matplotlib code that plots the C-alpha trace (Angstrom):
import matplotlib.pyplot as plt

x = [-17.8, -14.8, -14.7, -12.6, -9.6, -10.3, -7.9, -7.5, -6.4, -4.0, -2.9, -1.9, -0.1, 2.4, 2.1, 1.4, -1.2, -4.8, -3.8, -0.7, -2.3, -4.8, -2.1, -0.7, -3.9, -4.1, -0.7, 1.7, 4.4, 4.1, 4.8, 8.3, 9.5, 10.7, 7.3, 5.0, 6.9, 6.1, 2.1, 2.0, 3.3, 0.7, -1.9, -0.7, -0.2, -4.0, -5.6, -7.2, -8.7, -10.3, -13.9, -14.3, -17.7, -16.4, -13.2, -15.1, -17.2, -14.0, -12.2, -14.6, -13.4, -15.1, -12.0, -13.2, -11.1, -13.2, -11.9, -14.1, -15.0, -14.2, -17.3, -17.2, -13.8, -11.9, -11.7, -7.8, -6.5, -9.6, -8.3, -4.9, -8.0, -9.6, -6.6, -5.1, -8.9, -8.3, -4.7, -5.7, -9.2, -7.5, -4.6, -6.6, -9.0, -5.9, -5.5, -8.9, -10.0, -13.2, -12.9, -16.3, -16.3, -18.2, -19.3, -18.9, -19.4, -16.5, -14.0, -16.1, -19.5, -16.1, -15.5, -18.8, -19.1, -16.0, -17.6, -20.6, -18.7, -16.5, -19.3, -21.1, -18.1, -18.7, -15.0, -11.7, -9.6, -9.4, -7.4, -7.9, -6.6, -6.5, -4.7, -3.8, -2.6, -3.4, -5.9, -8.8, -9.6, -5.9, -6.0, -9.3, -8.5, -5.2, -7.3, -9.4, -7.1, -8.7, -6.2, -5.9, -3.2, -3.5, -2.4, -0.4, 2.0, 0.1, 0.9, 1.7, 0.6, 3.3, 2.8, 4.2, 6.8, 4.4, 4.1, 0.2, -0.7, 0.7, 1.3, 2.0, 2.9, 4.6, 7.9, 7.0, 9.9, 12.1, 9.7, 9.5, 13.6, 14.1, 12.1, 13.7, 17.1, 16.2, 15.6, 18.3, 20.1, 19.1, 20.8, 17.6, 18.0, 14.8, 12.5, 9.4, 7.3, 3.6, 1.6, -1.3, -1.4, 0.7, -0.8, -1.1, 1.5, 1.4, 1.8, 4.5, 6.5, 6.2, 7.5, 10.4, 11.3, 11.9, 13.2, 16.1, 17.1, 17.2, 19.0, 21.6, 22.0, 22.1, 22.0, 19.1, 17.5, 13.7, 12.9, 14.3, 12.5, 9.5, 9.5, 9.7, 7.0, 3.0, 0.3, -3.2, -6.2, -6.8, -8.0, -7.1, -8.9, -6.8, -3.3, -4.1, -5.0, -2.1, 0.8, -0.7, -0.3, 3.6, 3.5, 1.7, 3.9, 7.5, 8.3, 11.7, 10.8, 12.5, 10.3, 7.6, 7.0, 4.1, 2.0, -0.3, -1.3, -4.6, -1.9, 0.3, -2.4, -3.8, 0.0, 0.6, -2.3, -0.8, 2.4, 0.6, -1.2, 1.6, 4.2, 6.5, 7.1, 10.3, 9.3, 8.6, 6.2, 6.1, 3.3, 2.4, 0.8, 0.8, -3.0, -4.4, -4.6, -0.7, -0.8, -3.3, -1.4, 1.9, 2.8, 5.8, 5.1, 5.8, 4.3, 3.6, 3.7, -0.2, 0.3, 3.0, 1.1, -1.5, 0.8, 2.5, -0.5, -2.3, 1.9, 1.3, -2.0, -1.7, 2.3, 3.6, 2.0, -0.5, -4.1, -5.9, -5.6, -3.2, -3.7, -2.8, 1.5, 2.0, 3.4, 7.3, 8.6, 11.0, 7.8, 5.7, 5.7, 6.2, 7.4, 7.4, 9.7, 8.2, 9.3, 9.9, 7.9, 9.8, 7.4, 7.3, 4.2, 1.9, 2.0, 5.2, 9.0, 11.1, 12.4, 16.2, 14.9, 15.6, 19.4, 21.9, 20.7, 22.3, 22.0, 18.7, 16.9, 13.9, 11.6, 11.1, 8.0, 7.9, 4.6, 3.8, 3.0]
y = [-7.1, -8.9, -12.1, -12.1, -14.6, -18.2, -20.5, -22.7, -19.6, -19.0, -22.5, -22.8, -19.4, -21.0, -23.8, -25.9, -27.9, -26.3, -27.9, -25.8, -22.7, -23.5, -24.4, -21.0, -19.2, -21.1, -23.1, -21.2, -22.7, -26.3, -24.7, -24.4, -19.9, -20.5, -22.2, -19.9, -16.7, -18.2, -18.3, -15.2, -13.1, -14.2, -13.9, -10.4, -9.9, -11.4, -10.0, -12.9, -13.2, -16.3, -16.5, -16.0, -18.0, -21.2, -21.0, -20.6, -23.8, -25.9, -24.8, -24.8, -21.6, -18.0, -16.0, -13.8, -12.3, -10.6, -7.2, -5.5, -2.0, 0.3, 2.2, 6.0, 7.3, 10.8, 11.9, 12.1, 8.6, 7.2, 7.8, 5.3, 2.4, 3.6, 3.9, 0.9, -0.9, 0.8, -0.4, -4.2, -4.0, -2.8, -5.2, -8.6, -7.6, -8.2, -11.5, -12.9, -12.0, -10.2, -7.7, -8.6, -5.7, -6.5, -4.5, -5.4, -3.4, -5.1, -8.0, -10.2, -9.3, -9.7, -13.1, -13.8, -12.5, -14.4, -17.8, -17.0, -16.2, -19.2, -21.6, -20.6, -20.7, -17.3, -16.3, -17.9, -15.8, -12.9, -9.7, -8.2, -4.3, -1.9, -5.1, -4.4, -5.8, -9.2, -9.6, -12.1, -11.7, -13.3, -16.3, -17.1, -17.0, -19.1, -21.8, -22.1, -22.7, -20.1, -18.4, -14.6, -11.8, -9.2, -5.6, -4.8, -6.9, -9.3, -7.2, -9.0, -12.5, -15.2, -16.2, -13.5, -15.4, -18.7, -19.4, -20.0, -16.4, -14.1, -10.6, -7.1, -3.5, -0.6, 0.0, 2.7, 2.8, 3.0, 6.0, 7.9, 7.4, 8.9, 11.9, 12.6, 12.2, 14.6, 17.1, 16.1, 17.0, 20.2, 21.5, 20.9, 19.7, 20.0, 17.7, 17.0, 14.1, 14.0, 10.9, 8.8, 7.3, 4.4, 0.7, 1.3, -1.5, 1.2, 4.3, 2.6, 1.6, 5.3, 6.8, 3.8, 5.4, 9.0, 7.9, 6.2, 8.7, 11.1, 9.2, 7.9, 11.6, 13.3, 10.2, 11.2, 9.5, 8.2, 11.1, 13.6, 11.7, 12.1, 15.7, 15.8, 13.5, 14.8, 12.2, 12.8, 11.0, 11.4, 14.5, 17.2, 19.8, 18.0, 18.5, 22.2, 22.9, 20.8, 22.5, 25.6, 25.3, 24.1, 27.4, 29.4, 27.5, 28.5, 25.4, 25.4, 22.7, 23.5, 21.1, 18.4, 14.8, 13.6, 10.3, 10.8, 13.6, 14.2, 15.6, 16.8, 19.5, 20.3, 21.1, 23.2, 25.2, 26.2, 27.1, 29.3, 30.8, 31.8, 33.1, 30.5, 30.5, 28.3, 25.6, 22.5, 19.7, 16.8, 13.9, 10.4, 8.7, 11.1, 11.6, 14.0, 16.6, 16.1, 17.3, 19.9, 22.0, 21.0, 19.0, 16.7, 13.3, 9.9, 7.8, 4.4, 3.0, 1.5, 0.1, -2.1, -3.5, -4.1, -6.4, -7.7, -8.7, -10.6, -12.1, -13.8, -15.0, -15.9, -16.5, -13.9, -14.7, -17.2, -16.9, -18.8, -18.2, -20.9, -22.9, -22.5, -23.4, -23.7, -20.7, -20.6, -20.1, -17.1, -14.8, -15.4, -11.9, -8.8, -5.3, -2.2, 0.4, 3.8, 6.9, 10.4, 13.3, 16.9, 19.5, 23.3, 24.0, 27.4, 27.6, 27.3, 27.2, 24.9, 22.8, 23.6, 27.4, 25.9, 24.9, 23.9, 21.5, 18.4, 15.3, 13.0, 9.7, 11.4, 12.6, 16.1, 17.7, 21.6, 23.2, 26.4, 29.1]
z = [-37.7, -37.3, -35.7, -31.9, -32.0, -30.6, -28.6, -32.0, -33.6, -31.0, -31.1, -35.1, -34.6, -32.0, -34.0, -30.4, -28.8, -27.7, -24.5, -24.4, -25.1, -22.0, -19.7, -20.4, -19.6, -16.4, -15.6, -16.8, -14.5, -15.8, -19.4, -20.8, -20.7, -24.2, -25.0, -22.9, -24.1, -27.6, -27.1, -24.9, -27.5, -30.1, -27.8, -27.4, -31.3, -31.6, -28.7, -27.4, -24.5, -22.8, -21.9, -18.0, -18.1, -19.8, -17.8, -14.4, -15.5, -16.4, -13.3, -11.0, -9.9, -9.2, -10.9, -8.1, -5.1, -2.3, -0.2, 2.4, 1.8, 4.5, 6.6, 5.4, 7.1, 6.9, 2.9, 2.6, 4.0, 2.3, -0.8, -0.2, -0.1, -2.7, -4.7, -3.9, -5.2, -8.2, -8.8, -7.9, -10.3, -13.2, -12.5, -11.5, -14.6, -17.1, -15.2, -16.0, -12.3, -10.3, -7.4, -5.0, -2.6, 0.7, 3.7, 7.4, 10.6, 12.7, 12.3, 13.5, 11.1, 8.4, 9.5, 8.7, 5.1, 4.8, 5.7, 3.8, 0.6, 1.3, 1.8, -1.3, -3.6, -4.2, -4.2, -4.7, -2.2, 0.0, 0.1, 4.0, 4.6, 8.1, 9.5, 13.0, 16.5, 17.3, 14.3, 14.4, 10.8, 9.8, 12.7, 11.6, 7.9, 8.4, 10.7, 7.9, 5.1, 3.2, 0.3, 1.4, 1.2, 4.2, 2.7, 6.2, 8.0, 10.8, 14.2, 16.9, 14.9, 15.6, 12.2, 10.7, 8.7, 8.2, 4.7, 5.4, 5.9, 2.8, 3.2, 1.8, 2.9, 2.8, 4.5, 6.8, 8.7, 5.7, 4.2, 7.4, 7.9, 4.8, 5.1, 8.2, 7.3, 4.0, 6.6, 8.8, 5.7, 5.3, 8.4, 10.4, 14.1, 16.2, 13.9, 15.1, 14.8, 14.3, 15.0, 16.1, 19.6, 20.4, 19.8, 16.1, 14.1, 11.0, 12.9, 15.5, 12.9, 11.0, 14.3, 14.7, 11.3, 12.7, 16.0, 14.1, 12.0, 15.0, 17.2, 14.6, 13.7, 17.1, 19.5, 21.3, 24.3, 24.7, 26.8, 24.4, 21.5, 23.5, 23.8, 20.2, 19.9, 19.4, 19.4, 18.4, 16.5, 13.1, 11.8, 10.4, 12.8, 16.3, 14.2, 13.3, 16.7, 18.2, 16.4, 17.3, 20.9, 20.1, 18.3, 20.9, 23.8, 21.8, 20.6, 19.3, 16.1, 13.1, 10.8, 11.1, 9.8, 10.2, 10.5, 7.7, 5.1, 6.9, 10.5, 7.5, 6.4, 9.8, 10.9, 7.3, 8.5, 11.5, 10.6, 7.6, 9.9, 12.3, 9.2, 9.7, 5.6, 6.2, 8.2, 6.2, 7.0, 5.6, 5.6, 3.9, 1.4, -1.0, -1.0, -3.9, -1.5, -1.0, -4.5, -4.6, -1.9, -2.6, 0.6, 0.5, 1.0, 1.2, -1.9, -1.2, -4.3, -4.5, -8.2, -7.0, -3.7, -5.8, -8.3, -5.1, -3.5, -6.8, -7.5, -3.7, -4.8, -8.2, -9.1, -11.1, -14.7, -13.8, -13.8, -11.4, -7.2, -6.1, -2.9, 0.2, 0.4, -3.2, -4.0, -4.0, -0.2, -0.7, -2.2, 0.4, 1.7, 0.5, 1.8, -0.9, 0.0, -0.7, -2.0, -0.8, -2.8, -2.0, -3.7, -3.6, -1.5, -2.1, 1.5, 2.5, 1.5, 0.0, 2.3, 0.7, 1.7, 5.9, 5.2, 2.9, 0.1, -0.1, -2.5, -1.3, -2.5, -3.3, -6.6, -6.3, -8.1, -8.4, -8.3, -10.8, -8.0]

ax = plt.figure().add_subplot(projection="3d")
ax.plot(x, y, z, "-o")
ax.set_aspect("equal")
plt.show()
């Protein structure tokens, strides 16, 4: 069997010292860009991989990032976190990092898990998901000086712009605004919003994208926007019943923008049952279910979210978690712009059939019928 390349092999091929190779691997920011590029090219060509156990002993770091595995949740929406975890694990491995999953019953229990893993030196940093208004987990991590990134903005926290609180999020406002503008561009005016009850930072931000687009186009006031809004919990059956009731009441809605694919799927079922073949429905998350049934949806681009998470924790090319406050001040927070994916539904007509086609900034997938 061929012998695996060593750090000495890399140093010799790149014509640098062993320490320079080590610096490229562990502290790339201190190496001259041209030298770093030369060493990285040799590492790639030789297929060199540092010995993870030896590096952990040398640096006294666990090379591990902890993240809570949420309890069993809705299978449609839950796929978003599943895909994020997959992307994060895959990209972390390329940096020599591992992902440790743990469970917790509630935010306070999660804080206790943070404390135990931190005290036991089992992880170097945490990723926090499903953030909400006044999230106690954020306050604890900031006060304890523990490296972390939250996937989701610190809704309700004054430290949203603090260099001690790293966060990455998907711009739900921009995504829903684009989806609504897309429908407006097709000649539609009575575009409703199917969302969650107010109080959800993510849901409120997505609704704001819809309301802003509708106000910009038609000058609607708060009352008119309220009459176009339906709020329910995250549930496919509830969404279906809610839209069935709207149709039974003779609603003049021409389309729906939904806060999630779960609600969009329920809405699609209702309009299909009612024979409304030219009634567009757009979801959010671009889940496998949306792809399977041909539902137009807003794609969160979770690969980019995972990459941004690691860049905030470790730098652009780093292989260790940076101490709190050590990263560049101008990249402490990342807002990822999603993209609209328009599809031909197996249940509904193309959005374009509801009005005249105009150009727009979106991707289009046409499914075979």
